[in-house]
Structure formats: structure tokens, C-alpha cells
C-alpha positions, 0 to 999 in steps of 0.5 A: 209365556202365552201371549195375552189375547187382544181386547174386544172392540169397545163399541160392543163391550162394557168390560173386556178382560184379557189374561187377568191374574191376581195373587194374595201372597202365595195364593193365586186368586185369579188365573188368566181370566179372559172375558168380554161382557156385552153392553146392555146385558145382564151377566152373572158370575157364578161360583162357590165361595172362595172361587175368585168372584169377589176378587174379580168384582174388586178389580172391576170396581177399581178397588184393586188394580190388576196385577197381570193382564189387561182390563178395560171397563167402559173403554177405560184402562182399569190400571191407568185410569180408574178415576174415569171408570168410577164416574160412569160406574154404579156399585152395590156391595154385598155388605150394607153401606147405608146409615141406619140412623138416617132416612132413605132420602138423607142417605141418597142426599149424602151419596149425591153430594159425593158426586157433586149432585147437590141442590135441585138436581140431586133431589130430582134424581133421588125423587125419580129413583124412589118413585121408580123403585117403589120407595117414595112412600118410605123416603122419610123413614129411617133405614134401620126400620126397613125390611131387607128387601127395601134396604137393598132397593135403597142400595140400588138407588144409591148405585144408580143416582149418578146415572151409571152406564154399568152397574156391579152388584156383589151378591145383591140378593144375600139375605133376601127371601125368594119373593124379594129376590124376584122383585129385585131381579125384575128391576134389573131387567127393567134397567137393561130393557128400558135404559140400556144399563149393563149389569154384572152381578156375582151370585151363588143363587142358581135361580138368579143365574138362570135369569141372566143373559149369560153367565160365567162359571168361576172355579179356583180362580179360573173361568171354566165356562161362559154362555147362556144358561140354556146353552151351558145345560145343553152341553151335558147332552141328556139327563142326569141320573143319580144312583144311591147304591149300597156299595157305590164303588162296586156299583160304579164298576158294574154299571161301566161293565154292563152299560158302557158308561162311566158314572162319577162318584161324588159325595157317596152317590153315582152321577151318570149323564146320558140321553133317555135317562128314564130308560137307564133308570129302568134298566139299572134297577132291573139289573141290580135290584138288591144293590140300589137304594134309590135312583132319580133323574132329571134334566140338567141344572146349572149345578149339574153343569158345574159338577160336569165341568169341575167334578165337584159340588157347587155347594160344599160343607164350607160353602157358607163361609165368607169368600176371601178370594 
């Protein structure tokens, strides 16, 4: 059995994970996860549904105890002292946790009471957050009358009401239109830059992941890569060319023989990663003009990184199904 690595120093990390494993019966949801999240960064956990994002989120939120390995959140052992972590943690779940029959102000008052923030202190904190999140004019509106974007802001206000050092967001932009997603993320940047809050979010939106300081790709329970979006894309080392051929398997062999590169056949098309992709496009079309339907090329995206790492598409036919792992 491999030894579990030592945890990173608490002074620089908000979350330190070493050898984390978790199972549901015979199914392994997390496989030896090692991860450090730095204080004061926005960290995105990126992966398809069923890959393990939600299980990792539940462990960090102290909803389930780690079954194997070690997890420290804000320098507290998640298995031994979850109650200490909860006092310093803000959590926004994927599913709404607001009472639509109460006003925005009443929802915050109820949440404040759970943290012992009654009376003037609770009202002062709530008023400040409503102002900061652009909700002051909607404070006395019933939550059920709010748009999806405004409701997510109320969720975030709840999560921040007690002044947490770390905020966990599970798919925070689900159901929001692109403009609302950008506004929501802009406020997360404000929290990081102005208040030093550490933010960890799970997401399957590539544009959201691009704005994180660092991301981690999780696939089939394993953390397959961690880094800045730019650094991860740079690892591909060139352009991504996609070839739609009449006979993909035959074309894969012919390209390998003629150009010395090995295309990857995925979902009926060929993908080639190489520098100076425009020259390859020209040459492959000239070499096999009657056998190619279309060729496209471009700089790597985070989805290309996922394909490069796993050999699978990020979004599959079942990607929209609710995650259970």
C-alpha cells in the first residue's frame, strides 16, 4: 500500500487532501485524491456528471465523512472536527435552499438565527450583503417572484452571512443565463480580491472554469490534472485539428502512415494535436481530397484538454443526468 502524502502547510492552504477515497457499496466514487487549495484563490472542480465532483463537495462540506485518506479544511480535520469547520464555512448547494413564501429579508433572518446572529447584528450583516449583491431594492419581495439569477444571489448572501473564510459552491450557475453567470462570477472575483475569501466551485461550464485561478479535472473518481487554465491548455502543445472523413478508421491509418502522427478516433471523427495546424489542414486535404468531408482546427480549449487526458468527450449523451458520484 502506498503511503499517504503529508498535508500541505495550513498557513498557505484552505484545503489539504491526501489519499481521499470514498465508496458507495461496490462503486468507487473517489480514488486516492491528492489536492491542495490555496487560501484566497478561486478553484474550480471540473468534470462530467458522475465523475466524483458531488462526492468531493459533500466531503468538503462535512456532509459525509472521509472513508479513507485525510482531509483538512481551514486547518481542521474533517473527520474529527466537522463542527469546527462548519462555523467558518459557507455553502451554496446546487438545489435551491430558499423558502419561496418568505421575503428575501426573512430568508436571511432565518439563516442568521441558525448562526446565533439575532437582533441588530443579524440585520446589519444582512443589509450590508443585500446592498453589496444588488438586492437591497428586492429585500421585501417574496423569493418566489425573483428571477433565477437574483435567487442565486440570495443563496450566496445566505452562504456569506456569517462571514466565512471559505465558500463552497456546487454548480452555482445551473439554470442561469450567460449574462447572469458572468455577473455571479464577477462577484466571486470581488470576494477573492476585496475580502480574501477562498472559493471552491464545481462546474461543467467551460467558460466558468476559464475564469478560475486554477482548476482540477476529475474523471471516474480520479483527479487527472490540476493547474491554471492556460497551463493545462499549453500542455497540448499546438493546435487541435478535427477531420471528418468518409471512412474514419481507414483515414486514421493513412494519416499515420503519411504524416507520422497518430489521430484519435472519437465519436466518428479524427482528432489530431500538433503545432501549425493550418499547414496540416492544407496538406491532408491535398493528400486525400475525395475522402474528407470537412476539416477544422483551432487553439486548444479546456474540453480538448479533457479529451487529451482521458480519451473521452467531456459531454456525453448522458451528461445531463443528475450526478450520483
